[in-house]
N, C-alpha and C positions, 0 to 999 in steps of 0.2 A: 502494500500499499503506500508505505513510505518512498518508492521507487517513481508511481506514477502521481503520486503530489508534486513529487519534484519535478517531473516531469509536465505537466500539468502547468507550475511558474512558471518554469521556461518560454513553454509555448506563448503564455499568458504576456508574460514582460518583453517576448518579443515580436511580439504582434502588435501591443501598444506601444510601444517604442515606435512600431512601423506605419500606427495610426490606424489598423485594422481590427476588428473586435475579436475576442477571445471565444473561442467557442470550449467546451465542456467535456470531458473524457467520456462520461456518461449521453452526452448527447449523438444521436441517429444519425449516421451518415445520411448527406442530404438528396443524394439518390432514391436511399429511404423514405424520405420525409416529404419530399417533392411531388405536387400531385400530377397528373397526365396532365398535360397541354392539347386540348383539345383544338382542332382549327377553328375558326372564326369565319366571320363574312356571310354565310348559307342560306338559302331562303326557300319558298315554297311554290315561287312563281316559274313558268316554264323557260327551263332553256334550250336552245335552238342553234345551231348550225348550216349553213349552206352548205352542203361540200353534198357530191356523191362519187361513188364507185363502183366496178364492176367486181370489184375481188368480194369473192361470197365470203359469208356466215360459216363459220367454222364449227363454234361452241360458247357453250356460256358457264359462268362459273362464280364461287362467289367465296367470300371470306367474311372472316369476323376480325374487327380493330376494337380499341378500348373503348374509342368516344362514337363509331359511327361501323356502319354493317356496308359491306362492297359486293356491289356483281358487274362480272366483265363479262365484255360480249368481244369475244375474238374472233377479227376480223384478218387471218395473219398473209402477210404480204402489202395490206393495203397501209400507205402513207396517212400522216396526221392530218397531212392536210386533204384529203381527198375523202375522211370520214365525215361524214352529217350523220344528223341525229335529230332529234326532236324530244325532249322528257319531257312531261307535266301528270298535274294530278287529273285526273276524269275520278266522273259520278260513276261509269261505265266504262268497260273497254269493250270499244265496238272494232269485228274484225275488218280490217278490208276489204273490200267488191264486197262481198253480201251484207256487210253493216250488222252481220248476227253479235249479239250481249255474249261476251265468254266473262263468267262467273268468276272473281278472283276473291279468297279469301281475305280479312283485314280488316282494321277501319277506314283505310285507305288504298286508292288506289293510284302507284303510277303508271303513265304508257310508256312504254320508249320503245321510240323510231331510232332504225340504224340507216342510214340510206346507205345498204352493201344489201345484194341479193340473200337470199340460206339458199343459193339453187345455182346452177352453173350458167351463164346466160347463152353460151352458145348449146348446147342440149336441155337444159331446164330438167337433168337430173340432180335432184336435193343433196346441198351440203351440209345440210345441219339436219341433226335425227329427230327434232323435234314434232307433235303432231298436235293440230289447230285445236285450242281446248285445254288440254293436258298440262301437267306440271312441268317443265323442263327437265327432262333426261340427265338423270348424274348430280340432281344441286337438291340436297338434303340441308333444310334448313333447324334443324333441331338444334336448340340454344343458342340460337340467334336473339338479339335484343331488337328489331326494329323489324325484320322481313319477318312476313307473317303465310307468302306461298308467291309461286310461280305461276302463268301459266306462258303456253306459247300460243299467239295469232297467227300465227303463219307470216308469208312472204309473198309481195305482192307488186309487182310492178316494180320491182329495183328497192323495193325496203322490205326491212323485217321488223315483224312486232313481237313485241312483249308487253304483258303482264306482271305488273310486281306488287304485290300485296303487303303491307308496313302496317304497324299495330295502329298508326295515326298517321294526320298531316303532318309528318315532320320537317325539317329543313333537310333538301339533299345538296348534292355538287354533279358537275356533269364533266369528267378530265378523258380527252383526247389523246392519245396516243398514238406513236406507230403502229400500228397490229391493235389495237382496244380503245372500246369505247368502257370508261367507268364511271359508273353511277353509284355516289355514297350517302346514305342514310341515316344520319346523325339519328344516338340512341334517344335523344331527347334538342328541345329547342334550348337549353342552357350550356349544353355541350357544343354547339357552333355559333353562340350569338359574338 
């Protein structure tokens, strides 16, 4: 105990002399006490980007983060500059072409449109294995804070449409990267202010 007090006194004297606040030996490391810093500036209004590609959608994945849940639409080979999108809250998800309503579970529904086909433009052969009206293949939302349900609405005239059921009308952001359109939904309004 004497050594730790002596070491503490040396730290106090050294830091006081340099004008820095002293930290006691019992204090937790800064990384253990620091809260997760959540991104700020998100909202719930529609986000869109005018661009389009003929490179097809291949996959959709999800991930959980400390402040938000993430959905990623993979369009490998498409540049960020060519990836257009429209993401917005809707009362009901209506399938392009037919206008058919697709039920999506949750307190609110985000419609995600990516300006890329879900099929090969030259042959019409599907490149994304989703079936209209069904949950997204390979996506399991167990344990997610914001996400409740996913639905594939189809691909029509070069646009691929998804429904994302969320707990409530929460703030979101859209990021466009080479080969990916990313939709992040905050766990709460306080997490993204």
